[in-house]
C-alpha positions in Angstrom: -37.1 32.1 116.9 -36.5 34.1 113.7 -36.0 33.9 109.9 -33.0 32.1 108.6 -30.7 34.9 107.4 -33.5 37.4 108.2 -30.8 40.3 109.8 -29.7 40.4 105.9 -33.3 41.7 104.9 -34.1 44.1 107.7 -34.2 48.0 106.4 -34.7 51.1 108.5 -36.9 54.0 107.2 -37.6 56.9 109.4 -40.4 59.8 109.6 -42.9 57.2 107.9 -46.3 57.8 109.4 -48.7 55.0 110.3 -50.8 56.1 107.1 -47.5 55.5 104.9 -47.0 52.1 106.5 -50.7 51.3 105.8 -50.1 52.4 102.2 -47.3 50.0 101.8 -49.1 47.1 103.7 -52.1 47.8 101.2 -49.5 47.6 98.2 -48.0 44.3 99.3 -51.4 42.7 100.0 -52.7 43.5 96.2 -49.3 42.1 94.8 -50.2 39.0 96.7 -53.8 39.2 96.0 -54.4 39.5 99.7 -57.4 41.3 101.4 -55.3 42.7 103.8 -51.3 42.0 105.1 -50.6 41.0 108.4 -47.6 41.9 110.0 -46.1 39.6 112.7 -45.0 41.5 116.0 -43.1 40.8 118.9 -45.4 41.7 121.7 -43.0 41.0 124.7 -41.2 44.4 122.9 -44.3 46.1 122.4 -45.3 45.6 126.1 -41.9 46.9 127.2 -42.2 49.9 124.8 -45.7 50.9 125.3 -46.0 49.9 128.9 -43.1 51.5 130.2 -41.7 50.4 133.4 -44.8 49.7 134.7 -45.3 46.5 136.9 -49.1 47.0 136.7 -50.1 44.0 134.1 -53.5 45.6 133.7 -51.8 48.9 132.8 -49.3 47.3 130.2 -52.1 45.5 128.6 -54.3 48.4 128.0 -51.4 50.2 126.5 -50.9 47.3 124.1 -54.6 47.1 123.2 -54.3 51.1 122.4 -51.4 50.4 120.2 -53.2 47.6 118.4 -56.4 49.6 117.9 -54.1 52.8 116.4 -52.6 50.4 114.0 -56.0 48.9 113.1 -57.4 52.1 112.4 -55.2 52.5 109.7 -55.9 49.1 108.0 -53.0 47.3 109.5 -53.6 44.0 111.3 -50.9 43.0 113.8 -50.4 39.5 114.6 -48.9 38.9 118.3 -45.8 36.8 118.6 -45.0 36.1 122.1 -41.6 34.1 122.1 -39.7 35.7 124.6 -38.9 35.2 128.3 -39.7 38.4 129.9 -42.2 38.2 132.6 -44.1 41.2 131.4 -45.0 39.0 128.5 -46.8 36.1 130.4 
């Protein structure tokens, strides 16, 4: 699953805070006449990163929920996408 030629459009920015990213999202949303921009996120990857190596699904999902709330508190809406086959994401 992916966007055709998506690798050609990826950029890397370092040292951006959540507030910086929220400002960028608000600007993009305003340019597109949207109330709030939504970002699609691979939640298998998020679960692996924020949940660490834990095998406890409740702990992992709690860490994912905390991660979502941190972004939501900045005004950024994350849309979960689960297209991988890792057992942690099931």
